[in-house]
C-alpha positions in Angstrom: -33.3 133.8 85.7 -33.1 132.2 89.1 -34.4 134.1 92.1 -30.8 135.1 93.0 -30.1 136.2 89.5 -33.3 138.3 89.4 -32.4 140.0 92.6 -28.9 140.7 91.4 -30.2 142.0 88.1 -32.6 144.4 89.9 -29.9 145.6 92.3 -27.1 146.1 89.7 -25.9 149.6 89.1 -28.4 152.4 88.6 -31.0 150.9 86.3 -34.3 152.7 86.7 -37.6 151.0 87.1 -40.3 151.9 84.6 -43.4 152.3 86.8 -46.7 151.6 85.1 -50.0 152.8 86.7 -53.5 153.6 85.5 -54.7 157.2 85.5 -58.2 158.0 86.8 -59.5 158.1 83.3 -58.2 154.6 82.6 -55.3 155.6 80.4 -51.8 154.2 81.1 -49.0 156.2 82.6 -45.3 155.0 82.6 -42.4 156.9 84.2 -39.0 156.0 85.5 -38.4 155.7 89.2 -35.4 155.1 91.4 -35.8 152.1 93.7 -34.1 149.6 96.0 -35.0 146.0 96.8 -36.1 144.7 100.2 -36.3 141.0 99.8 -38.6 140.7 96.8 -40.3 144.0 97.4 -39.4 147.1 95.3 -39.3 150.3 97.4 -39.4 153.8 96.0 -40.8 157.2 96.7 -43.0 159.7 94.9 -44.8 162.9 95.5 -48.3 162.5 97.0 -49.7 165.0 94.5 -48.1 163.6 91.4 -50.0 161.5 88.8 -48.1 158.5 90.2 -48.9 159.3 93.8 -52.6 159.9 93.1 -52.9 156.7 91.0 -51.1 154.5 93.6 -53.3 155.7 96.4 -56.5 155.4 94.3 -55.8 152.0 92.7 -53.3 150.3 95.0 -51.6 148.4 92.1 -48.6 148.9 89.9 -46.0 147.3 87.7 -42.4 148.0 87.4 -40.2 146.8 84.5 -36.4 147.0 84.8 -34.4 146.3 81.6 -31.0 145.9 80.2 -30.9 148.1 77.2 -28.0 146.5 75.4 -27.2 143.0 74.3 -27.8 140.4 75.5 -30.9 142.2 76.6 -32.9 141.1 79.7 -35.7 142.4 81.8 -37.6 141.8 85.1 -41.2 142.9 85.4 -42.9 142.9 88.8 -46.6 143.5 89.3 -48.7 143.6 92.5 -50.3 145.6 95.2 -48.5 148.6 96.9 -48.3 149.5 100.5 -47.9 153.3 101.1 -46.5 155.2 104.1 -46.5 158.9 104.6 -44.3 158.8 107.8 -41.1 160.8 107.2 -39.3 158.8 109.9 -40.1 155.5 108.1 -39.1 157.1 104.8 -35.6 158.3 105.8 -33.7 155.0 105.8 -35.2 154.1 102.4 -34.7 157.5 100.8 -31.1 157.4 102.0 -30.6 153.9 100.6 -32.1 155.0 97.3 -29.9 158.0 97.2 -26.8 156.0 97.9 -27.6 153.7 94.9 -28.3 156.5 92.4 -26.3 159.5 93.7 -23.5 157.8 95.6 -22.8 157.6 99.4 -21.4 161.1 99.6 -24.8 162.6 98.7 -27.0 160.0 100.3 -27.7 161.7 103.6 -28.6 165.1 102.0 -30.8 163.5 99.3 -32.4 161.1 101.9 -33.4 164.0 104.2 -34.6 166.1 101.3 -37.0 163.3 100.2 -38.2 162.1 103.6 -40.7 164.9 104.2 -44.4 165.6 104.3 -45.9 165.4 100.9 -43.9 162.4 99.8 -45.0 158.8 99.7 -42.9 155.7 100.6 -44.2 153.0 98.2 -43.5 149.3 98.6 -44.5 147.1 95.6 -45.3 143.6 96.8 -44.9 141.1 94.0 -47.9 139.1 93.0 -46.4 138.3 89.5 -42.7 138.3 88.4 -41.4 137.8 84.9 -37.7 137.6 84.6 -36.2 136.9 81.2 -32.5 136.9 80.1 -32.1 136.5 76.4 -28.5 135.4 76.9 -29.8 132.2 78.5 -30.9 131.0 75.1 
């Protein structure tokens, strides 16, 4: 995929990202997350006291894989360091954008305000490595 194709793939519809982190004991943990793109960065939120939140604060690295689960099959995997904010004012525009993508514009404001609160983390995954593969390209 070209860079433009990769960004379009990541932004298309309501595909979830499968977030991979490492637990404190070294075991892997993978969960789906809602996200939006900001340039090449993937932006999402999570609870500060969740397994995800604790691992991201402790380790500072993550991977997200977004895939097309039907033919022709494709995926984009992004790995890198994360930047974390706990500022609800900084979160609100992002939680609203995420909500608009996954819940629709009519629910975006309510969802955004519900998730831009103390106890939530705004996470920005900064790509260090990107793998983008479209099996339809032959």
